[in-house]
C-alpha positions in Angstrom: -0.1 -0.2 0.0 1.5 3.4 -0.8 0.3 6.8 0.9 1.1 9.8 -0.8 3.2 12.4 2.0 4.0 15.4 0.3 6.6 14.7 -2.7 7.8 11.5 -1.1 5.8 8.0 -1.5 5.0 6.2 1.4 4.9 2.6 2.1 2.8 0.6 4.6 4.0 -2.5 5.0 3.2 -5.2 7.7 2.5 -2.4 10.1 5.9 -0.1 9.3 5.7 3.0 7.0 8.4 4.1 5.0 9.9 6.2 2.3 9.5 4.6 -1.0 12.7 4.2 -2.9 13.4 5.0 -6.6 16.3 3.3 -7.9 17.2 4.9 -11.6 20.6 3.2 -11.8 23.3 0.7 -10.6 20.5 -1.6 -10.5 22.9 -4.9 -9.9 25.1 -3.0 -7.4 22.1 -2.0 -5.1 20.1 -5.5 -5.3 23.8 -6.6 -3.8 23.1 -3.9 -0.8 19.8 -5.0 -0.1 20.6 -8.7 0.1 23.9 -7.4 2.3 21.6 -5.5 4.4 19.1 -7.8 5.2 22.2 -10.3 6.0 23.7 -7.7 8.3 20.2 -7.2 9.8 19.6 -10.6 10.8 23.0 -11.2 11.9 22.1 -8.9 14.7 20.3 -11.6 15.9 23.1 -14.1 15.7 21.5 -15.8 12.7 24.5 -16.6 10.5 24.8 -16.0 6.6 24.7 -19.3 5.8 21.4 -19.4 7.5 20.0 -16.7 5.0 18.7 -17.0 1.5 17.8 -14.0 -0.2 16.1 -14.3 -4.0 19.0 -13.7 -6.9 17.4 -11.9 -10.1 19.9 -11.1 -12.8 17.6 -8.6 -14.1 16.7 -6.4 -11.3 14.5 -4.4 -13.3 11.9 -7.3 -14.3 8.4 -7.4 -12.8 9.2 -10.4 -10.1 8.8 -10.7 -6.3 11.4 -10.8 -3.9 12.2 -12.8 -0.7 14.5 -14.0 1.9 14.4 -16.8 4.3 16.3 -17.8 7.3 16.6 -20.2 9.9 16.2 -19.1 13.3 15.8 -21.3 16.7 14.6 -24.0 14.6 11.9 -22.3 12.3 12.4 -21.9 8.6 10.8 -17.9 8.6 10.1 -16.3 5.4 9.0 -12.8 4.0 8.7 -12.2 0.1 7.1 -9.1 -1.1 5.6 -8.2 -4.9 3.6 -5.1 -5.1 6.0 -3.4 -6.4 7.0 -2.5 -9.9 10.4 -4.0 -10.3 12.1 -6.6 -8.7 14.4 -4.2 -7.4 11.9 -2.5 -5.6 10.6 -5.4 -3.7 13.7 -6.2 -2.3 14.2 -2.8 -1.1 11.1 -3.3 0.8 12.1 -7.1 2.1 15.2 -5.2 3.2 14.0 -2.6 4.6 10.7 -4.9 6.6 13.2 -7.2 7.9 15.6 -4.2 9.3 12.6 -2.4 11.3 11.4 -6.1 12.6 14.9 -6.8 13.9 15.3 -3.1 15.1 11.7 -3.7 16.9 13.1 -7.0 18.9 16.7 -5.2 20.1 14.4 -2.0 21.2 12.6 -4.7 23.4 9.0 -3.5 21.2 8.8 -6.7 20.0 9.6 -10.3 21.5 11.6 -13.3 19.3 8.4 -15.4 19.9 5.9 -12.5 17.8 8.9 -12.3 15.6 8.8 -16.3 14.6 5.2 -16.1 14.5 4.7 -13.3 12.3 7.3 -14.8 9.6 7.0 -18.7 10.4 6.5 -20.2 7.1 6.1 -23.7 5.4 8.6 -24.2 3.0 6.0 -24.5 0.5 4.2 -21.5 0.8 4.2 -20.0 -2.5 2.3 -23.4 -3.5 0.0 -22.8 -0.6 -0.9 -19.1 -1.5 -1.2 -20.3 -5.4 -3.6 -23.0 -4.3 -5.7 -20.2 -1.9 -6.1 -17.9 -4.7 -7.3 -21.1 -7.2 -9.4 -21.9 -4.6 -10.9 -18.0 -4.0 -11.2 -18.2 -7.8 -8.8 -15.3 -8.2 -5.7 -14.9 -11.1 -2.4 -15.8 -9.8 -1.6 -12.4 -10.5 -3.9 -10.6 -7.9 -2.3 -9.0 -5.1 -4.7 -6.4 -4.2 -6.4 -7.4 -0.8 -8.9 -5.3 -1.0 -10.9 -7.5 -4.2 -9.4 -10.6 -2.2 -11.2 -9.5 0.8 -14.5 -8.8 -1.6 -14.4 -12.2 -3.4 -13.9 -14.0 0.1 -16.8 -12.4 1.4 -18.6 -12.8 -2.0 -17.8 -16.5 -1.2 -17.9 -17.3 2.7 -21.7 -15.8 2.9 -22.9 -18.6 0.6 -20.8 -21.4 2.0 -21.4 -20.3 5.8 -22.8 -23.0 7.6 -25.9 -21.0 8.8 -26.8 -20.3 4.7 -29.2 -23.4 3.3 -26.5 -23.5 1.0 -23.8 -23.8 3.9 -21.1 -26.3 3.8 -18.7 -26.6 6.9 -15.6 -27.8 5.2 -16.0 -25.3 2.1 -16.3 -22.4 5.0 -13.4 -23.8 6.8 -11.1 -23.7 3.3 -12.7 -20.4 2.1 -11.2 -19.0 5.4 -7.9 -20.8 5.1 -7.0 -19.6 1.7 -8.3 -15.8 2.7 -6.0 -16.5 6.1 -2.9 -17.4 4.1 -3.2 -14.3 1.5 -4.0 -11.8 4.4 -0.3 -13.1 5.9 0.7 -12.6 2.7 -0.2 -9.2 2.1 -0.7 -7.5 5.3 
């Protein structure tokens, strides 16, 4: 979500607001810098570089998601972002969110358990997200939470167990699909 603020564009992701970054040159160098920022932030929590994997893209100008995954206290954690116009924009957001989350832990505004809960993902999360979009009857490229919410509400209304056409199992599956996509985009 982007919020205009004077001449600057603010991004709001996972409860953090920060200035958008417009990358106009040195895309490869900046991608490497964002990757190193992710590693450096996670290192502050005692996470080794060997336990961090940052998505790599040869062409940072392509419209692709960026992600980082890491192991911490026996958990596989992951964060991806794909609402930006370019991979490099998405990688910047991933870097910034991880930096702010680690800072919140170090300043004791967030517990380690909350951090783990917020970023804990199954290794097949992308498959789950694809299946969730299919279950809600959405195209694979729909990343607008308002559209997802409207579609969920429409389907959930008919599937609710209190409705004549309701079905408990269908309703549970819709709720799970909605939850997966909300977690991805909020």
